[in-house]
Backbone bond lengths (Angstrom), bond angles and torsions (degrees), N, CA, C in turn:
res aa  C-N    CA-C-N  psi(-1)  N-CA   C-N-CA  omega(-1)  CA-C   N-CA-C  phi
1 M - - - 1.447 - - 1.524 108.88 -
2 A 1.311 117.59 128.46 1.457 122.09 179.40 1.519 110.46 -75.08
3 I 1.318 115.85 145.25 1.462 121.36 176.14 1.519 107.32 -106.52
4 V 1.323 115.88 126.34 1.454 121.05 179.60 1.527 107.61 -96.42
5 V 1.310 116.29 126.81 1.463 121.28 177.83 1.526 107.42 -92.42
6 P 1.339 117.11 118.37 1.462 119.37 -177.74 1.525 111.62 -72.54
7 T 1.308 115.02 151.13 1.463 119.97 174.85 1.525 108.45 -79.92
8 P 1.335 118.50 159.98 1.464 119.79 175.85 1.530 110.54 -55.46
9 N 1.302 116.76 151.49 1.458 124.92 -178.93 1.528 112.58 72.03
10 T 1.340 117.45 20.75 1.452 122.50 176.56 1.517 108.49 -109.30
11 T 1.328 117.23 134.32 1.452 121.33 175.38 1.527 107.67 -109.83
12 I 1.321 116.21 131.47 1.457 121.95 -177.14 1.530 109.44 -103.52
13 T 1.314 115.78 134.27 1.468 120.52 169.66 1.523 106.43 -115.41
14 S 1.325 117.05 158.35 1.449 119.09 -173.85 1.517 111.85 -135.85
15 A 1.329 115.13 136.27 1.461 120.59 174.20 1.525 109.83 -70.55
16 W 1.356 117.85 -16.52 1.456 122.30 -179.03 1.520 111.96 -82.78
17 G 1.311 116.07 -10.41 1.458 117.57 177.49 1.515 113.09 124.16
18 K 1.304 113.23 169.16 1.463 121.76 -175.77 1.522 112.52 -61.84
19 S 1.325 119.48 -37.96 1.460 119.95 -175.62 1.524 112.23 -64.52
20 V 1.331 117.98 -36.48 1.459 120.78 178.75 1.531 109.66 -69.56
21 A 1.330 116.82 -45.05 1.466 120.00 178.67 1.519 110.62 -62.16
22 D 1.321 118.07 -42.08 1.469 121.26 178.74 1.527 111.06 -62.26
23 A 1.328 117.19 -38.89 1.464 120.14 179.83 1.525 110.46 -65.99
24 I 1.328 117.09 -41.42 1.464 120.20 179.52 1.524 109.98 -68.30
25 N 1.345 117.74 -46.56 1.466 121.14 -179.20 1.515 111.23 -62.88
26 G 1.327 117.73 -31.80 1.455 120.85 178.57 1.517 112.28 -65.26
27 A 1.337 116.91 -22.31 1.461 121.03 179.97 1.527 112.47 -84.19
28 I 1.338 117.23 -12.43 1.463 120.80 178.62 1.526 108.04 -80.05
29 P 1.312 118.43 129.92 1.469 119.94 -177.43 1.524 111.97 -60.06
30 R 1.317 116.81 132.05 1.466 122.29 175.82 1.526 109.80 -85.53
31 E 1.332 117.15 -39.82 1.459 120.17 179.56 1.521 108.66 -83.08
32 L 1.326 115.67 118.86 1.455 121.24 -178.48 1.523 111.94 -94.37
33 A 1.330 116.47 -33.32 1.468 120.27 -179.94 1.519 109.29 -156.36
34 Y 1.328 114.57 149.80 1.464 121.86 176.65 1.519 107.67 -151.40
35 A 1.320 115.81 134.58 1.470 120.44 174.49 1.519 107.23 -143.70
36 Q 1.326 115.90 144.62 1.460 120.14 -178.54 1.519 110.19 -136.82
37 V 1.339 114.43 161.95 1.456 121.46 172.67 1.517 107.57 -127.84
38 T 1.317 115.79 147.16 1.461 120.77 -177.62 1.522 112.39 -118.46
39 A 1.323 116.24 13.75 1.463 121.09 176.14 1.522 108.65 -126.75
40 S 1.321 115.99 137.19 1.460 120.54 179.22 1.524 110.93 -63.59
41 K 1.327 115.85 154.77 1.466 122.61 -177.15 1.523 109.31 -121.58
42 T 1.324 117.20 120.60 1.468 120.95 172.65 1.520 107.80 -76.81
43 V 1.323 115.98 130.55 1.464 121.74 -176.85 1.527 108.48 -103.14
44 T 1.332 116.09 113.87 1.465 121.09 -179.70 1.523 112.40 -114.17
45 A 1.335 117.74 -21.10 1.469 121.57 -179.01 1.529 109.70 -63.16
46 T 1.318 115.81 143.70 1.466 119.80 -179.94 1.528 112.56 -114.43
47 A 1.333 118.12 -9.19 1.461 121.19 -176.83 1.524 111.31 -120.40
48 E 1.324 115.22 142.50 1.466 122.41 -177.29 1.524 113.08 -56.31
49 N 1.319 118.07 -40.59 1.468 120.57 -175.19 1.524 113.66 -72.77
50 V 1.347 117.74 -9.63 1.471 121.11 177.45 1.526 110.67 -130.29
51 A 1.328 116.46 33.28 1.466 121.49 -177.84 1.523 111.18 -57.62
52 D 1.332 115.71 151.57 1.465 121.74 178.33 1.527 109.95 -77.06
53 L 1.324 116.45 124.61 1.460 121.64 178.74 1.525 110.22 -64.18
54 V 1.324 116.36 131.36 1.462 121.44 173.04 1.521 108.89 -97.54
55 V 1.342 117.00 -55.62 1.464 120.98 178.68 1.534 109.17 -159.31
56 A 1.336 116.04 143.38 1.466 122.25 178.99 1.516 109.96 -118.03
57 A 1.321 115.82 140.58 1.464 121.48 174.25 1.530 108.13 -81.80
58 P 1.332 117.18 156.25 1.467 118.15 174.66 1.528 110.49 -66.43
59 A 1.323 116.62 156.88 1.462 121.53 178.88 1.525 110.33 -62.12
60 L 1.323 115.27 141.01 1.467 122.07 176.88 1.525 108.66 -129.17
61 T 1.335 115.84 149.65 1.458 120.62 176.28 1.523 108.76 -104.37
62 F 1.321 115.98 128.62 1.462 122.85 -177.02 1.515 109.85 -114.91
63 D 1.359 115.26 157.97 1.462 119.41 -179.85 1.523 112.89 -100.22
64 G 1.324 118.31 -0.93 1.460 122.12 177.53 1.509 114.85 84.73
65 T 1.345 118.05 4.50 1.473 120.15 -178.02 1.525 113.55 -124.20
66 I 1.315 118.06 -16.71 1.463 121.45 -173.05 1.525 110.66 -100.41
67 A 1.338 116.17 129.12 1.467 121.44 177.38 1.528 110.21 -79.07
68 V 1.322 115.01 144.51 1.461 121.44 176.16 1.522 109.16 -128.56
69 N 1.323 115.04 158.41 1.460 122.30 170.91 1.514 107.03 -108.93
70 I 1.318 116.03 129.71 1.460 121.39 176.43 1.522 106.34 -112.52
71 E 1.323 116.05 119.10 1.464 122.68 -175.68 1.520 109.27 -118.89
72 V 1.339 115.34 137.84 1.464 120.23 174.26 1.522 108.13 -124.51
73 F 1.330 115.17 153.89 1.462 120.86 -178.76 1.518 110.16 -146.99
74 T 1.324 115.53 141.00 1.453 121.98 165.51 1.526 107.00 -139.35
75 P 1.330 117.94 138.73 1.459 119.32 179.78 1.529 112.65 -70.45
76 A 1.341 117.59 -18.79 1.465 120.36 176.89 1.520 110.09 -158.88
77 A 1.329 115.70 118.30 1.459 122.18 169.76 1.526 105.07 -99.55
78 V 1.334 116.61 126.65 1.464 120.83 -169.72 1.530 110.50 -127.13
79 P 1.343 117.82 102.07 1.467 118.79 172.81 1.530 109.58 -69.46
80 A 1.321 116.34 165.71 1.472 120.60 177.03 1.532 109.64 -58.92
81 P 1.342 118.00 152.34 1.468 121.25 -178.98 1.532 112.36 -79.69
82 A 1.344 115.75 66.31 1.461 122.00 179.63 1.521 109.02 -144.80
83 V 1.308 116.97 145.83 1.466 120.56 177.83 1.527 108.82 -58.18
84 G 1.324 116.75 127.24 1.458 121.81 178.43 1.521 115.19 83.16
85 A 1.324 118.06 -0.66 1.471 119.69 176.77 1.526 108.54 -62.18
86 A 1.322 116.23 137.60 1.457 120.38 -174.72 1.520 111.50 -121.42
87 L 1.323 114.76 155.33 1.458 122.61 174.31 1.526 106.23 -140.68
88 H 1.333 117.19 123.53 1.462 122.21 -179.35 1.523 109.41 -115.63
89 L 1.333 116.22 138.58 1.467 122.60 178.24 1.521 108.35 -110.15
90 W 1.325 116.52 132.54 1.464 122.90 -173.02 1.518 111.22 -121.82
91 L 1.337 115.25 148.48 1.460 121.65 171.10 1.519 107.18 -104.88
92 Y 1.323 115.75 127.31 1.463 122.15 179.28 1.524 109.45 -112.33
93 Q 1.340 115.53 144.15 1.464 122.37 171.07 1.519 107.06 -124.72
94 D 1.305 116.27 122.42 1.466 122.63 178.35 1.529 111.94 54.34
95 G 1.336 116.26 39.83 1.453 121.36 175.82 1.516 116.27 82.38
96 V 1.341 116.95 5.47 1.463 121.48 -178.95 1.526 109.03 -124.76
97 S 1.327 116.68 134.63 1.459 119.92 179.68 1.523 110.78 -64.38
98 I 1.339 115.46 134.97 1.467 119.80 174.35 1.530 110.71 -114.79
99 G 1.354 116.02 10.41 1.457 118.72 172.52 1.516 114.58 143.02
100 R 1.333 112.96 161.27 1.464 121.19 178.95 1.520 109.26 -84.11
101 L 1.319 116.06 126.14 1.464 122.00 178.23 1.522 112.03 -86.70
102 A 1.330 116.76 -34.55 1.461 120.47 -176.80 1.518 109.25 -160.53
103 A 1.336 115.37 157.30 1.461 121.31 176.98 1.520 108.42 -143.05
104 L 1.326 116.10 137.49 1.463 121.76 176.62 1.521 108.03 -125.30
105 T 1.321 115.53 141.59 1.459 121.17 175.60 1.514 107.96 -129.50
106 N 1.326 116.23 129.03 1.462 121.09 -178.52 1.532 109.40 -74.11
107 P 1.335 118.24 124.16 1.461 120.45 -178.59 1.528 113.75 -83.37
108 A 1.333 118.24 -7.38 1.466 120.75 -175.19 1.518 110.59 -145.06
109 A 1.312 115.38 167.82 1.467 120.65 176.45 1.520 109.11 -87.73
110 A 1.316 115.58 58.55 1.458 121.78 -177.32 1.520 108.08 -148.21
111 S 1.313 115.72 171.58 1.452 120.72 177.96 1.527 109.85 -66.92
112 F 1.330 116.54 134.83 1.460 123.09 -178.65 1.525 107.76 -141.32
113 A 1.323 117.89 126.37 1.457 122.04 179.30 1.520 109.26 -137.43
114 C 1.319 115.53 144.06 1.463 120.45 -177.41 1.530 109.10 -145.24
115 P 1.339 117.82 130.45 1.466 118.02 173.34 1.524 109.02 -69.27
116 V 1.318 116.72 148.71 1.466 120.68 -179.69 1.523 109.38 -134.95
117 T 1.320 115.10 128.33 1.459 123.11 165.69 1.520 105.42 -124.32
118 A 1.319 116.97 123.45 1.462 121.13 -179.04 1.522 108.06 -136.16
119 S 1.333 115.77 150.05 1.463 118.17 -179.51 1.518 111.41 -145.56
120 R 1.320 114.22 161.22 1.458 122.25 178.79 1.512 108.25 -142.25
121 R 1.335 116.74 130.21 1.467 122.31 175.15 1.518 107.03 -98.71
122 L 1.336 116.55 132.50 1.457 119.94 177.92 1.518 110.58 -157.84
123 V 1.324 115.50 166.22 1.462 122.57 175.34 1.530 106.55 -112.31
124 P 1.334 117.22 102.22 1.469 119.18 179.80 1.532 110.94 -65.53
125 T 1.314 116.43 147.63 1.455 120.65 176.28 1.526 109.29 -66.57
126 A 1.320 115.90 160.12 1.465 120.80 -179.92 1.522 110.36 -60.96
127 G 1.325 115.11 137.69 1.458 121.15 178.01 1.516 111.62 124.64
128 S 1.313 115.39 -175.36 1.454 121.86 -178.33 1.530 110.03 -87.68
129 H 1.338 115.95 133.57 1.464 121.11 179.49 1.521 109.93 -138.51
130 T 1.326 114.61 148.62 1.456 121.75 174.47 1.521 108.19 -120.24
131 F 1.328 116.57 127.08 1.465 122.07 178.40 1.518 109.03 -108.26
132 S 1.331 115.53 143.76 1.454 120.11 178.91 1.521 110.84 -144.61
133 F 1.308 114.46 164.51 1.455 125.50 -177.61 1.521 105.84 -117.27
134 A 1.344 116.41 124.79 1.457 121.72 -177.36 1.526 109.11 -134.59
135 A 1.336 116.48 169.38 1.465 120.39 -177.03 1.527 111.21 -144.09
136 T 1.341 114.67 153.39 1.459 121.72 173.05 1.522 109.15 -133.05
137 A 1.338 114.08 157.10 1.466 122.12 174.46 1.532 105.97 -121.62
138 P 1.342 117.40 81.46 1.466 120.35 -171.10 1.525 115.57 -74.32
139 A 1.326 118.04 -13.61 1.471 119.68 -178.30 1.520 110.23 -151.21
140 G 1.321 116.93 139.97 1.456 121.31 169.71 1.509 117.76 90.84
141 G 1.314 119.02 -2.77 1.461 120.44 179.30 1.515 112.81 116.11
142 N 1.328 115.76 -179.98 1.466 121.97 -176.18 1.525 111.88 -65.74
143 G 1.333 114.94 145.08 1.457 121.74 175.22 1.514 109.93 -111.95
144 N 1.327 115.31 -171.00 1.455 120.20 -178.55 1.523 109.23 -150.11
145 I 1.320 115.67 138.80 1.467 122.61 169.87 1.517 105.30 -109.35
146 A 1.325 116.15 111.99 1.462 120.94 -175.73 1.522 111.00 -80.23
147 A 1.315 115.45 145.90 1.464 123.01 175.04 1.522 107.40 -160.44
148 G 1.309 115.84 151.24 1.454 120.47 178.46 1.509 110.78 -154.61
149 T 1.304 115.99 -168.73 1.465 121.49 -177.44 1.519 112.92 -94.48
150 G 1.327 117.22 -5.03 1.455 120.33 -174.58 1.518 109.75 83.18
151 G 1.298 116.34 179.33 1.453 120.47 -177.52 1.517 110.53 101.83
152 A 1.304 116.34 174.31 1.459 122.16 -176.27 1.523 111.07 -56.38
153 G 1.339 116.25 122.73 1.455 122.20 176.09 1.517 115.24 72.50
154 Q 1.328 118.51 9.20 1.469 122.10 -176.60 1.528 111.03 -114.03
155 Y 1.325 116.04 149.86 1.458 120.16 172.41 1.532 109.71 -67.92
156 M 1.318 115.73 151.33 1.460 122.22 171.35 1.527 108.46 -78.96
157 P 1.340 118.84 165.16 1.466 120.73 177.97 1.534 111.66 -64.59
158 A 1.317 116.37 151.25 1.468 122.55 166.99 1.525 105.47 -87.42
159 Y 1.349 116.93 149.04 1.469 117.04 -175.93 1.513 112.61 -151.28
160 I 1.345 114.26 167.23 1.447 124.80 166.11 1.520 106.80 -126.65
161 R 1.324 116.46 135.48 1.466 121.85 -178.99 1.531 108.81 -133.89
162 I 1.322 116.28 135.80 1.455 121.47 177.11 1.521 107.50 -119.34
163 T 1.343 115.80 124.32 1.457 121.77 -179.97 1.527 110.07 -128.66
164 R 1.320 115.05 156.89 1.478 119.18 172.45 1.508 108.46 -66.76
165 A 1.312 117.65 136.71 1.463 121.19 176.41 1.514 108.97 -73.64
166 A 1.315 115.45 142.93 1.471 119.81 -179.22 1.513 110.74 -77.17
């Protein structure tokens, strides 16, 4: 009996029962793309349409029917040290913003840093798409998206990850 290896974004059902289908589906990769940066990014852009790129995932081809989760992470998002200074994180598709993932506003005239994990579930249209994570500092001065190599006393990398939605 020949064994057919499914392509990514394929869900298998089985006449033999749920356990066989689950075993086959478990072999299909859940992580479709991952990209990271290990150097912090100073954020100087103030407008969404020209946000500073933090990290971009490699291009992926979608069939228009499968949902994905797009997750971004930074160990520290740092608005400028001024009351009301803001830092906004954006999700881009094919170089165009598709929405704000997170926003931070500094409550004091002091250093303020916050780790951020944000995600968006969506069904990309059929074709090749590139997703990226960008940031703006719309008020109060330059911000920072922290990233490092990990290790003792170091920040972990900032990243974007695309996975099949469960």
